[in-house]
C-alpha positions as CSV (number, residue, x, y, z in Angstrom):
1,M,-19.3,-28.5,-38.8
2,M,-17.1,-25.4,-39.0
3,I,-16.1,-23.8,-35.7
4,P,-15.8,-20.0,-35.6
5,F,-12.9,-18.3,-33.9
6,S,-11.3,-14.9,-33.4
7,K,-7.7,-14.2,-33.9
8,M,-6.5,-11.6,-31.4
9,H,-3.3,-10.2,-30.0
10,G,-2.1,-8.1,-27.1
11,L,1.1,-6.3,-28.3
12,G,1.8,-9.1,-30.8
13,N,1.3,-11.9,-28.2
14,D,-1.4,-13.7,-30.3
15,F,-4.3,-15.9,-29.5
16,V,-7.0,-18.0,-31.1
17,V,-10.2,-17.6,-29.1
18,V,-13.0,-20.1,-29.4
19,D,-16.4,-19.7,-27.7
20,E,-17.7,-22.9,-26.1
21,R,-20.4,-21.2,-23.9
22,V,-23.1,-22.9,-26.0
23,E,-21.5,-26.0,-27.4
24,R,-18.3,-28.0,-26.8
25,H,-16.1,-28.7,-29.8
26,G,-13.8,-31.5,-28.7
27,L,-10.7,-29.4,-28.4
28,T,-8.2,-31.9,-27.0
29,P,-4.6,-30.9,-26.2
30,A,-3.5,-32.6,-29.4
31,R,-6.0,-30.7,-31.5
32,I,-5.2,-27.4,-29.8
33,A,-1.4,-27.9,-30.5
34,A,-2.2,-28.6,-34.2
35,L,-4.4,-25.5,-34.5
36,A,-1.6,-23.4,-32.8
37,D,1.0,-24.6,-35.3
38,R,2.0,-21.6,-37.4
39,H,2.7,-23.7,-40.5
40,R,-0.1,-26.3,-40.5
41,G,-2.8,-24.6,-38.4
42,I,-4.1,-21.2,-37.6
43,G,-1.0,-20.2,-35.5
44,C,-0.9,-18.6,-32.1
45,D,1.1,-18.3,-28.9
46,Q,-1.9,-19.4,-26.8
47,F,-5.3,-20.9,-27.5
48,V,-8.2,-19.5,-25.4
49,V,-11.5,-21.3,-24.8
50,L,-14.5,-19.6,-23.3
51,R,-16.9,-21.6,-21.2
52,P,-20.0,-20.7,-19.1
53,A,-19.0,-19.2,-15.7
54,C,-19.5,-21.6,-12.8
55,Q,-18.5,-19.2,-10.0
56,A,-20.7,-16.5,-8.5
57,G,-19.9,-13.0,-9.8
58,A,-18.1,-14.2,-13.0
59,D,-19.3,-13.5,-16.5
60,V,-17.3,-16.2,-18.3
61,F,-14.9,-19.0,-17.5
62,V,-11.7,-18.7,-19.5
63,R,-9.2,-21.5,-20.1
64,F,-5.8,-20.8,-21.5
65,F,-3.6,-23.3,-23.4
66,N,0.0,-23.0,-24.5
67,A,1.0,-23.7,-28.1
68,D,2.0,-27.2,-27.1
69,G,-1.5,-28.0,-25.8
70,S,-0.6,-27.8,-22.1
71,E,-2.9,-25.7,-19.9
72,S,-1.9,-22.5,-18.1
73,G,-3.7,-21.0,-15.1
74,A,-3.7,-17.4,-16.4
75,C,-2.6,-15.2,-19.3
76,G,-2.6,-11.4,-18.9
77,N,-2.6,-10.4,-22.6
78,A,-5.3,-13.0,-23.4
79,S,-7.4,-11.8,-20.5
80,R,-7.3,-8.3,-22.0
81,C,-8.4,-9.7,-25.3
82,V,-11.3,-11.6,-23.8
83,A,-12.4,-8.5,-22.0
84,D,-12.2,-6.6,-25.3
85,L,-14.2,-9.3,-27.0
86,L,-17.0,-9.1,-24.4
87,W,-17.1,-5.3,-24.7
88,R,-17.3,-5.2,-28.5
89,G,-19.6,-8.2,-28.8
90,E,-21.8,-7.9,-25.8
91,G,-21.4,-4.3,-24.6
92,R,-19.7,-5.2,-21.3
93,R,-17.5,-2.3,-20.3
94,R,-16.8,-4.2,-17.1
95,S,-16.5,-8.0,-16.8
96,V,-15.2,-10.6,-14.4
97,L,-13.2,-13.5,-15.9
98,Q,-13.2,-16.8,-14.0
99,T,-9.8,-18.5,-14.5
100,R,-8.0,-21.4,-12.8
101,A,-6.0,-18.7,-11.1
102,G,-9.1,-17.0,-9.7
103,L,-11.5,-14.2,-10.6
104,L,-9.9,-11.4,-12.8
105,P,-12.0,-8.2,-13.0
106,A,-11.5,-6.2,-16.2
107,S,-12.6,-2.9,-17.6
108,V,-12.3,-1.2,-21.0
109,D,-11.8,2.5,-21.5
110,G,-14.3,3.3,-24.2
111,E,-12.3,6.4,-25.4
112,T,-8.8,4.9,-25.7
113,G,-9.8,1.2,-26.0
114,L,-7.2,0.3,-23.4
115,V,-8.1,-2.6,-21.2
116,T,-7.2,-2.9,-17.5
117,V,-7.2,-6.3,-15.8
118,D,-6.9,-6.8,-12.1
119,M,-4.5,-9.8,-12.0
120,G,-4.9,-10.2,-8.2
121,P,-2.0,-10.4,-5.7
122,P,1.2,-12.2,-6.7
123,A,2.0,-15.5,-4.9
124,L,5.5,-15.2,-3.5
125,A,5.9,-18.3,-1.2
126,W,8.1,-21.0,-2.6
127,R,5.3,-23.6,-2.5
128,D,2.9,-21.3,-4.4
129,V,5.3,-20.4,-7.3
130,P,5.8,-23.5,-7.1
131,L,9.4,-24.5,-6.5
132,A,10.6,-28.1,-6.0
133,E,12.2,-27.2,-2.6
134,P,12.3,-24.4,0.0
135,A,14.1,-21.3,-1.3
136,D,14.0,-17.6,-1.0
137,T,11.9,-16.5,-4.0
138,L,13.6,-13.1,-4.0
139,H,17.0,-14.7,-4.6
140,L,16.7,-18.1,-6.2
141,P,19.7,-20.5,-5.9
142,L,20.5,-20.2,-9.6
143,A,23.3,-18.6,-11.5
144,G,22.2,-15.0,-12.3
145,D,20.4,-14.5,-9.0
146,P,16.8,-14.4,-10.4
147,A,13.6,-13.8,-8.4
148,A,10.3,-15.7,-8.7
149,A,6.6,-15.0,-8.4
150,S,3.4,-16.5,-9.6
151,M,0.7,-14.5,-11.4
152,G,-1.4,-17.6,-11.8
153,N,1.5,-19.3,-13.5
154,P,5.2,-19.5,-12.4
155,H,7.5,-16.7,-13.5
156,V,11.2,-16.2,-12.9
157,T,12.9,-12.9,-13.6
158,F,16.6,-12.3,-14.3
159,F,17.8,-8.7,-14.1
160,L,20.5,-7.9,-16.6
161,A,22.6,-4.8,-17.1
162,D,21.9,-5.1,-20.9
163,L,19.5,-7.5,-22.6
164,L,21.9,-7.9,-25.5
165,D,24.2,-9.8,-23.1
166,L,21.9,-12.9,-23.3
167,D,20.0,-14.8,-26.0
168,P,16.6,-15.9,-24.5
169,V,16.2,-18.5,-27.2
170,V,19.3,-20.3,-26.0
171,A,18.9,-19.7,-22.2
172,G,15.1,-19.9,-22.0
173,P,14.5,-23.6,-22.8
174,L,17.1,-24.7,-20.4
175,L,15.8,-22.6,-17.5
176,E,12.2,-23.4,-18.3
177,H,13.0,-27.1,-17.5
178,D,15.3,-26.5,-14.6
179,P,14.6,-29.1,-11.8
180,L,13.8,-26.3,-9.4
181,F,10.5,-25.7,-11.3
182,P,8.3,-28.8,-11.1
183,E,5.6,-27.2,-13.4
184,R,8.2,-25.6,-15.6
185,A,8.5,-21.8,-15.6
186,N,8.1,-18.7,-17.7
187,I,11.6,-17.1,-17.9
188,G,11.8,-13.3,-18.0
189,F,14.9,-11.3,-18.8
190,A,14.6,-7.7,-17.6
191,Q,16.7,-4.5,-17.9
192,V,15.8,-1.7,-15.6
193,L,15.8,1.6,-17.5
194,S,14.7,4.0,-14.7
195,R,12.6,4.0,-11.6
196,A,9.6,4.0,-13.8
197,A,10.5,1.8,-16.8
198,M,12.1,-1.5,-17.7
199,R,12.7,-3.6,-20.8
200,L,11.6,-7.2,-20.8
201,R,11.8,-10.3,-23.0
202,V,10.0,-13.5,-21.9
203,W,10.5,-17.2,-22.9
204,E,7.1,-18.7,-22.2
205,R,6.8,-22.3,-21.1
206,G,5.2,-24.3,-23.9
207,S,5.2,-21.5,-26.4
208,G,8.7,-20.0,-26.6
209,L,9.8,-16.4,-27.1
210,T,6.8,-14.1,-27.5
211,L,6.5,-10.5,-28.5
212,A,4.9,-9.7,-25.2
213,C,3.8,-11.5,-22.0
214,G,1.2,-9.8,-19.7
215,S,1.6,-12.0,-16.7
216,G,5.4,-11.9,-17.2
217,A,5.3,-8.1,-17.2
218,C,3.4,-8.2,-13.9
219,A,5.8,-10.7,-12.3
220,A,8.8,-8.7,-13.5
221,A,7.4,-5.5,-12.1
222,V,6.6,-7.2,-8.8
223,N,10.1,-8.7,-8.5
224,A,11.7,-5.3,-9.4
225,V,9.7,-3.6,-6.7
226,R,10.6,-6.2,-4.2
227,R,14.3,-5.5,-5.0
228,G,13.8,-1.8,-4.7
229,L,14.6,-1.2,-8.4
230,V,11.4,0.5,-9.6
231,E,8.3,2.3,-8.2
232,R,5.0,0.5,-7.8
233,T,3.8,1.8,-11.1
234,C,6.1,0.9,-14.0
235,R,6.1,0.9,-17.8
236,V,7.2,-2.5,-19.0
237,E,8.5,-2.3,-22.6
238,M,8.6,-5.5,-24.6
239,D,9.3,-6.4,-28.2
240,G,5.7,-5.9,-29.2
241,G,5.0,-2.8,-27.2
242,A,4.5,-1.5,-23.6
243,L,2.2,-2.2,-20.7
244,S,1.5,-0.1,-17.6
245,I,1.8,-2.3,-14.5
246,T,0.8,-1.1,-11.0
247,W,1.4,-3.2,-7.9
248,R,-1.2,-1.6,-5.7
249,D,-0.3,-0.9,-2.1
250,G,-2.8,-2.0,0.5
251,D,-4.5,-5.0,-1.1
252,G,-1.4,-6.0,-3.1
253,H,-3.3,-6.5,-6.3
254,V,-1.5,-6.1,-9.6
255,L,-3.2,-4.0,-12.3
256,M,-2.2,-4.4,-16.0
257,T,-3.2,-1.9,-18.6
258,G,-2.7,-2.2,-22.4
259,P,-4.3,-2.6,-25.8
260,A,-6.2,-5.6,-27.2
261,T,-6.7,-6.1,-31.0
262,T,-8.7,-8.4,-33.2
263,S,-6.7,-9.4,-36.3
264,F,-9.4,-11.3,-38.1
265,V,-12.2,-13.8,-37.6
266,G,-12.7,-17.1,-39.3
267,S,-13.7,-20.7,-38.9
268,F,-12.0,-24.1,-39.1
269,D,-13.0,-27.7,-39.7
270,P,-12.0,-29.7,-36.6
271,E,-12.0,-33.0,-38.5
272,I,-8.8,-32.1,-40.4
273,Y,-6.9,-31.8,-37.1
274,P,-5.9,-34.7,-34.9
275,S,-8.0,-35.4,-31.9
């Protein structure tokens, strides 16, 4: 039996999306990792599975998997893609995504096609990031003085005077597996450009360096606001493009706005991939 999928991306951060709301397809971590392989599979940064919602007020339950088959609590760029898919396929201009990180309301601007996702409030306590031991999440006890926040998955942000001063492909894997991060961590390297803009590159746990990271952009903006470096609305420029991030005053929710694109649709035979 062939399984249909959509290949989508948010600013080059790409996903394979499979709909399991009607039927399960035996997508084990090993099979997901094989499908995510760019040489022997379809290829993607993250694999996304849609399931029936099981929480009141939600339209769909979304599961996010890294390229190595491990599961992540949330993914900002993938959430925008799912919201776009529901809009184009089912006419839902507004939707609520159930994730392991909570409910994420999303809306699509029909004129621009831009998608806004309410990523909820950041988790800033050391236990919630999580860290392996008590520490000030605004100034972690690591060289480079990074800050940490969780946007449904753990993020660490290093603020650099110039992004050219560091190679994320070298530093990222070491920091991802630092003992301070019991669940590993996504590692962001940010350069503040002005009170309203920053540059960001993210080494994503289980996937590597990506062209963009939605939850990483949210975390970087939050950490920059916490340090007084930017305003609460900030343009975050990444290798694949830019997102607008607003850390709302009052309820503390983080809003992420940007594009979502379908590259192509297809189908695959699960039997040729390991289970």
